[in-house]
N, CA, C and O atoms as CSV, one atom per row, in Angstrom:
chain,resi,resn,atom,element,x,y,z
A,1,UNK,N,N,0.818,-1.191,0.000
A,1,UNK,CA,C,0.000,0.000,0.000
A,1,UNK,C,C,0.866,1.261,0.000
A,1,UNK,O,O,0.574,2.222,-0.712
A,2,UNK,N,N,1.920,1.252,0.793
A,2,UNK,CA,C,2.804,2.413,0.827
A,2,UNK,C,C,3.548,2.538,-0.492
A,2,UNK,O,O,3.746,3.641,-1.002
A,3,UNK,N,N,3.954,1.409,-1.035
A,3,UNK,CA,C,4.677,1.386,-2.311
A,3,UNK,C,C,3.832,2.026,-3.411
A,3,UNK,O,O,4.364,2.750,-4.253
A,4,UNK,N,N,2.530,1.771,-3.415
A,4,UNK,CA,C,1.621,2.325,-4.416
A,4,UNK,C,C,0.991,3.629,-4.010
A,4,UNK,O,O,0.133,4.146,-4.726
A,5,UNK,N,N,1.393,4.184,-2.872
A,5,UNK,CA,C,0.898,5.453,-2.342
A,5,UNK,C,C,-0.621,5.479,-2.231
A,5,UNK,O,O,-1.245,6.505,-2.500
A,6,UNK,N,N,-1.219,4.356,-1.835
A,6,UNK,CA,C,-2.637,4.208,-1.542
A,6,UNK,C,C,-3.525,4.400,-2.768
A,6,UNK,O,O,-4.719,4.661,-2.626
A,7,UNK,N,N,-2.969,4.276,-3.956
A,7,UNK,CA,C,-3.751,4.421,-5.189
A,7,UNK,C,C,-3.768,3.075,-5.905
A,7,UNK,O,O,-2.709,2.497,-6.150
A,8,UNK,N,N,-4.952,2.567,-6.246
A,8,UNK,CA,C,-5.063,1.225,-6.835
A,8,UNK,C,C,-4.210,1.015,-8.088
A,8,UNK,O,O,-3.610,-0.047,-8.253
A,9,UNK,N,N,-4.151,2.007,-8.963
A,9,UNK,CA,C,-3.356,1.845,-10.184
A,9,UNK,C,C,-1.870,1.711,-9.876
A,9,UNK,O,O,-1.178,0.884,-10.470
A,10,UNK,N,N,-1.384,2.525,-8.949
A,10,UNK,CA,C,0.027,2.451,-8.581
A,10,UNK,C,C,0.341,1.160,-7.822
A,10,UNK,O,O,1.431,0.604,-7.955
A,11,UNK,N,N,-0.613,0.693,-7.035
A,11,UNK,CA,C,-0.422,-0.570,-6.316
A,11,UNK,C,C,-0.317,-1.723,-7.310
A,11,UNK,O,O,0.493,-2.632,-7.128
A,12,UNK,N,N,-1.136,-1.684,-8.357
A,12,UNK,CA,C,-1.077,-2.719,-9.393
A,12,UNK,C,C,0.259,-2.670,-10.130
A,12,UNK,O,O,0.844,-3.715,-10.414
A,13,UNK,N,N,0.744,-1.482,-10.439
A,13,UNK,CA,C,2.053,-1.361,-11.093
A,13,UNK,C,C,3.184,-1.832,-10.187
A,13,UNK,O,O,4.140,-2.450,-10.656
A,14,UNK,N,N,3.081,-1.545,-8.895
A,14,UNK,CA,C,4.102,-2.007,-7.956
A,14,UNK,C,C,4.102,-3.533,-7.872
A,14,UNK,O,O,5.165,-4.153,-7.832
A,15,UNK,N,N,2.927,-4.130,-7.847
A,15,UNK,CA,C,2.834,-5.588,-7.821
A,15,UNK,C,C,3.370,-6.192,-9.106
A,15,UNK,O,O,4.022,-7.237,-9.081
A,16,UNK,N,N,3.100,-5.544,-10.225
A,16,UNK,CA,C,3.609,-6.012,-11.505
A,16,UNK,C,C,5.137,-5.930,-11.556
A,16,UNK,O,O,5.792,-6.850,-12.047
A,17,UNK,N,N,5.694,-4.849,-11.058
A,17,UNK,CA,C,7.154,-4.704,-11.009
A,17,UNK,C,C,7.782,-5.791,-10.146
A,17,UNK,O,O,8.767,-6.414,-10.541
A,18,UNK,N,N,7.209,-6.016,-8.968
A,18,UNK,CA,C,7.732,-7.041,-8.073
A,18,UNK,C,C,7.615,-8.427,-8.712
A,18,UNK,O,O,8.550,-9.225,-8.640
A,19,UNK,N,N,6.478,-8.712,-9.333
A,19,UNK,CA,C,6.277,-10.004,-9.987
A,19,UNK,C,C,7.222,-10.208,-11.158
A,19,UNK,O,O,7.737,-11.307,-11.362
A,20,UNK,N,N,7.450,-9.153,-11.926
A,20,UNK,CA,C,8.380,-9.237,-13.051
A,20,UNK,C,C,9.803,-9.535,-12.572
A,20,UNK,O,O,10.494,-10.378,-13.144
A,21,UNK,N,N,10.227,-8.846,-11.534
A,21,UNK,CA,C,11.570,-9.093,-11.002
A,21,UNK,C,C,11.674,-10.488,-10.372
A,21,UNK,O,O,12.715,-11.140,-10.454
A,22,UNK,N,N,10.597,-10.927,-9.750
A,22,UNK,CA,C,10.588,-12.271,-9.155
A,22,UNK,C,C,10.666,-13.339,-10.252
A,22,UNK,O,O,11.386,-14.326,-10.105
A,23,UNK,N,N,9.937,-13.145,-11.337
A,23,UNK,CA,C,9.991,-14.089,-12.458
A,23,UNK,C,C,11.371,-14.074,-13.106
A,23,UNK,O,O,11.893,-15.119,-13.494
A,24,UNK,N,N,11.956,-12.892,-13.220
A,24,UNK,CA,C,13.291,-12.779,-13.788
A,24,UNK,C,C,14.315,-13.530,-12.950
A,24,UNK,O,O,15.258,-14.105,-13.494
A,25,UNK,N,N,14.142,-13.531,-11.643
A,25,UNK,CA,C,15.078,-14.245,-10.781
A,25,UNK,C,C,14.997,-15.758,-10.990
A,25,UNK,O,O,15.958,-16.479,-10.723
A,26,UNK,N,N,13.853,-16.231,-11.467
A,26,UNK,CA,C,13.701,-17.663,-11.704
A,26,UNK,C,C,14.233,-18.103,-13.061
A,26,UNK,O,O,14.635,-19.255,-13.221
A,27,UNK,N,N,14.240,-17.201,-14.040
A,27,UNK,CA,C,14.607,-17.590,-15.407
A,27,UNK,C,C,15.792,-16.793,-15.962
A,27,UNK,O,O,15.970,-16.726,-17.179
A,28,UNK,N,N,16.596,-16.197,-15.096
A,28,UNK,CA,C,17.686,-15.358,-15.585
A,28,UNK,C,C,18.682,-16.134,-16.431
A,28,UNK,O,O,19.342,-15.545,-17.286
A,29,UNK,N,N,18.808,-17.429,-16.219
A,29,UNK,CA,C,19.790,-18.222,-16.969
A,29,UNK,C,C,19.422,-18.354,-18.446
A,29,UNK,O,O,20.253,-18.775,-19.251
A,30,UNK,N,N,18.198,-18.003,-18.811
A,30,UNK,CA,C,17.780,-18.056,-20.207
A,30,UNK,C,C,18.172,-16.821,-21.002
A,30,UNK,O,O,18.024,-16.798,-22.224
A,31,UNK,N,N,18.666,-15.800,-20.327
A,31,UNK,CA,C,19.067,-14.563,-20.992
A,31,UNK,C,C,20.593,-14.480,-21.038
A,31,UNK,O,O,21.255,-14.432,-20.001
A,32,UNK,N,N,21.133,-14.464,-22.246
A,32,UNK,CA,C,22.584,-14.445,-22.403
A,32,UNK,C,C,23.218,-13.206,-21.776
A,32,UNK,O,O,24.310,-13.288,-21.214
A,33,UNK,N,N,22.551,-12.072,-21.866
A,33,UNK,CA,C,23.090,-10.841,-21.301
A,33,UNK,C,C,23.261,-10.959,-19.791
A,33,UNK,O,O,24.288,-10.548,-19.250
A,34,UNK,N,N,22.264,-11.517,-19.107
A,34,UNK,CA,C,22.338,-11.651,-17.655
A,34,UNK,C,C,23.363,-12.697,-17.229
A,34,UNK,O,O,24.023,-12.542,-16.201
A,35,UNK,N,N,23.495,-13.763,-18.019
A,35,UNK,CA,C,24.476,-14.798,-17.701
A,35,UNK,C,C,25.886,-14.255,-17.897
A,35,UNK,O,O,26.796,-14.606,-17.145
A,36,UNK,N,N,26.072,-13.400,-18.902
A,36,UNK,CA,C,27.400,-12.855,-19.183
A,36,UNK,C,C,27.883,-11.897,-18.096
A,36,UNK,O,O,29.072,-11.582,-18.051
A,37,UNK,N,N,26.998,-11.426,-17.222
A,37,UNK,CA,C,27.406,-10.551,-16.130
A,37,UNK,C,C,28.122,-11.313,-15.016
A,37,UNK,O,O,28.790,-10.701,-14.184
A,38,UNK,N,N,27.990,-12.641,-14.990
A,38,UNK,CA,C,28.644,-13.519,-14.008
A,38,UNK,C,C,28.308,-13.127,-12.565
A,38,UNK,O,O,29.176,-13.125,-11.692
A,39,UNK,N,N,27.046,-12.799,-12.333
A,39,UNK,CA,C,26.585,-12.498,-10.980
A,39,UNK,C,C,26.050,-13.774,-10.352
A,39,UNK,O,O,25.506,-14.622,-11.059
A,40,UNK,N,N,26.192,-13.929,-9.047
A,40,UNK,CA,C,25.670,-15.136,-8.399
A,40,UNK,C,C,24.140,-15.196,-8.456
A,40,UNK,O,O,23.469,-14.164,-8.482
A,41,UNK,N,N,23.610,-16.398,-8.476
A,41,UNK,CA,C,22.156,-16.570,-8.581
A,41,UNK,C,C,21.428,-16.015,-7.365
A,41,UNK,O,O,20.271,-15.610,-7.476
A,42,UNK,N,N,22.075,-15.988,-6.220
A,42,UNK,CA,C,21.421,-15.435,-5.028
A,42,UNK,C,C,21.151,-13.942,-5.176
A,42,UNK,O,O,20.191,-13.427,-4.604
A,43,UNK,N,N,21.983,-13.248,-5.933
A,43,UNK,CA,C,21.734,-11.828,-6.172
A,43,UNK,C,C,20.450,-11.638,-6.974
A,43,UNK,O,O,19.664,-10.734,-6.692
A,44,UNK,N,N,20.241,-12.491,-7.972
A,44,UNK,CA,C,19.001,-12.401,-8.753
A,44,UNK,C,C,17.782,-12.744,-7.898
A,44,UNK,O,O,16.699,-12.202,-8.119
A,45,UNK,N,N,17.950,-13.633,-6.934
A,45,UNK,CA,C,16.841,-13.970,-6.032
A,45,UNK,C,C,16.542,-12.828,-5.064
A,45,UNK,O,O,15.397,-12.661,-4.644
A,46,UNK,N,N,17.546,-12.047,-4.709
A,46,UNK,CA,C,17.362,-10.924,-3.785
A,46,UNK,C,C,16.899,-9.655,-4.492
A,46,UNK,O,O,16.400,-8.738,-3.840
A,47,UNK,N,N,17.054,-9.584,-5.799
A,47,UNK,CA,C,16.791,-8.365,-6.562
A,47,UNK,C,C,15.375,-7.794,-6.363
A,47,UNK,O,O,15.260,-6.579,-6.201
A,48,UNK,N,N,14.302,-8.582,-6.366
A,48,UNK,CA,C,12.967,-7.985,-6.153
A,48,UNK,C,C,12.848,-7.279,-4.803
A,48,UNK,O,O,12.205,-6.234,-4.698
A,49,UNK,N,N,13.463,-7.846,-3.781
A,49,UNK,CA,C,13.374,-7.274,-2.443
A,49,UNK,C,C,14.250,-6.023,-2.324
A,49,UNK,O,O,13.861,-5.050,-1.679
A,50,UNK,N,N,15.412,-6.052,-2.937
A,50,UNK,CA,C,16.306,-4.891,-2.910
A,50,UNK,C,C,15.657,-3.712,-3.630
A,50,UNK,O,O,15.647,-2.593,-3.119
A,51,UNK,N,N,15.117,-3.970,-4.816
A,51,UNK,CA,C,14.463,-2.911,-5.585
A,51,UNK,C,C,13.264,-2.353,-4.817
A,51,UNK,O,O,13.038,-1.142,-4.814
A,52,UNK,N,N,12.495,-3.230,-4.168
A,52,UNK,CA,C,11.346,-2.770,-3.383
A,52,UNK,C,C,11.776,-1.864,-2.243
A,52,UNK,O,O,11.140,-0.839,-1.998
A,53,UNK,N,N,12.836,-2.222,-1.547
A,53,UNK,CA,C,13.330,-1.384,-0.451
A,53,UNK,C,C,13.828,-0.036,-0.951
A,53,UNK,O,O,13.586,0.991,-0.317
A,54,UNK,N,N,14.520,-0.032,-2.080
A,54,UNK,CA,C,15.023,1.230,-2.641
A,54,UNK,C,C,13.861,2.133,-3.048
A,54,UNK,O,O,13.869,3.327,-2.749
A,55,UNK,N,N,12.867,1.569,-3.726
A,55,UNK,CA,C,11.713,2.368,-4.153
A,55,UNK,C,C,10.939,2.877,-2.942
A,55,UNK,O,O,10.484,4.020,-2.939
A,56,UNK,N,N,10.783,2.048,-1.916
A,56,UNK,CA,C,10.102,2.496,-0.698
A,56,UNK,C,C,10.863,3.618,-0.021
A,56,UNK,O,O,10.254,4.574,0.458
A,57,UNK,N,N,12.178,3.519,0.027
A,57,UNK,CA,C,12.982,4.568,0.658
A,57,UNK,C,C,12.839,5.889,-0.087
A,57,UNK,O,O,12.855,6.955,0.528
A,58,UNK,N,N,12.699,5.826,-1.395
A,58,UNK,CA,C,12.604,7.050,-2.191
A,58,UNK,C,C,11.201,7.653,-2.132
A,58,UNK,O,O,11.055,8.859,-1.930
A,59,UNK,N,N,10.169,6.824,-2.306
A,59,UNK,CA,C,8.815,7.339,-2.466
A,59,UNK,C,C,7.984,7.361,-1.187
A,59,UNK,O,O,6.891,7.927,-1.204
A,60,UNK,N,N,8.434,6.785,-0.096
A,60,UNK,CA,C,7.616,6.749,1.114
A,60,UNK,C,C,7.534,8.106,1.802
A,60,UNK,O,O,6.660,8.313,2.643
A,61,UNK,N,N,8.415,9.023,1.467
A,61,UNK,CA,C,8.371,10.357,2.077
A,61,UNK,C,C,7.094,11.097,1.704
A,61,UNK,O,O,6.557,11.860,2.507
A,62,UNK,N,N,6.608,10.874,0.491
A,62,UNK,CA,C,5.425,11.585,0.002
A,62,UNK,C,C,4.130,10.824,0.227
A,62,UNK,O,O,3.056,11.338,-0.085
A,63,UNK,N,N,4.202,9.628,0.753
A,63,UNK,CA,C,3.016,8.798,0.910
A,63,UNK,C,C,2.247,9.187,2.176
A,63,UNK,O,O,2.815,9.267,3.265
A,64,UNK,N,N,0.975,9.422,2.011
A,64,UNK,CA,C,0.097,9.741,3.137
A,64,UNK,C,C,-1.083,8.774,3.113
A,64,UNK,O,O,-1.685,8.536,2.067
A,65,UNK,N,N,-1.399,8.230,4.265
A,65,UNK,CA,C,-2.537,7.319,4.372
A,65,UNK,C,C,-3.836,8.119,4.264
A,65,UNK,O,O,-3.860,9.304,4.596
A,66,UNK,N,N,-4.907,7.485,3.806
A,66,UNK,CA,C,-6.206,8.178,3.769
A,66,UNK,C,C,-6.629,8.608,5.170
A,66,UNK,O,O,-6.277,7.963,6.158
A,67,UNK,N,N,-7.383,9.695,5.248
A,67,UNK,CA,C,-7.793,10.221,6.556
A,67,UNK,C,C,-8.650,9.224,7.328
A,67,UNK,O,O,-8.592,9.181,8.557
A,68,UNK,N,N,-9.437,8.429,6.626
A,68,UNK,CA,C,-10.351,7.501,7.290
A,68,UNK,C,C,-9.697,6.154,7.590
A,68,UNK,O,O,-10.369,5.248,8.085
A,69,UNK,N,N,-8.437,6.004,7.310
A,69,UNK,CA,C,-7.760,4.716,7.549
A,69,UNK,C,C,-7.697,4.453,9.050
A,69,UNK,O,O,-7.233,5.298,9.816
A,70,UNK,N,N,-8.160,3.295,9.459
A,70,UNK,CA,C,-8.158,2.921,10.867
A,70,UNK,C,C,-9.442,3.249,11.600
A,70,UNK,O,O,-9.602,2.864,12.758
A,71,UNK,N,N,-10.358,3.947,10.956
A,71,UNK,CA,C,-11.639,4.281,11.578
A,71,UNK,C,C,-12.672,3.283,11.073
A,71,UNK,O,O,-12.868,3.166,9.864
A,72,UNK,N,N,-13.334,2.564,11.970
A,72,UNK,CA,C,-14.335,1.577,11.528
A,72,UNK,C,C,-15.504,2.260,10.815
A,72,UNK,O,O,-15.913,3.360,11.187
A,73,UNK,N,N,-16.031,1.601,9.796
A,73,UNK,CA,C,-17.168,2.145,9.046
A,73,UNK,C,C,-18.437,1.971,9.855
A,73,UNK,O,O,-18.757,0.871,10.306
A,74,UNK,N,N,-19.138,3.039,10.028
A,74,UNK,CA,C,-20.432,3.021,10.701
A,74,UNK,C,C,-21.432,3.745,9.811
A,74,UNK,O,O,-21.354,4.962,9.638
A,75,UNK,N,N,-22.361,2.999,9.253
A,75,UNK,CA,C,-23.315,3.559,8.293
A,75,UNK,C,C,-24.166,4.662,8.917
A,75,UNK,O,O,-24.590,5.577,8.211
A,76,UNK,N,N,-24.420,4.600,10.191
A,76,UNK,CA,C,-25.267,5.581,10.849
A,76,UNK,C,C,-24.598,6.936,11.015
A,76,UNK,O,O,-25.293,7.929,11.228
A,77,UNK,N,N,-23.291,7.012,10.927
A,77,UNK,CA,C,-22.600,8.284,11.090
A,77,UNK,C,C,-22.588,9.120,9.825
A,77,UNK,O,O,-22.249,10.302,9.883
A,78,UNK,N,N,-22.940,8.560,8.705
A,78,UNK,CA,C,-22.848,9.314,7.448
A,78,UNK,C,C,-24.138,9.923,7.061
A,78,UNK,O,O,-24.223,10.587,6.028
């Protein structure tokens, strides 16, 4: 939620980015360019998490939760 700044479209893009990097970590050996870098396979497995932490560190400063977050919905109050 913080990664997508509480907006559904951005949350979907963040999930897509994470999923793409996770899939890449599973099939990196099929890409000659990635194999030619001679990086250990554990680095490719850590890459989705590293990228997520970097993006969170950069964009979490501007993220604000909705005002009603944490307040139970009560139909009678509206």
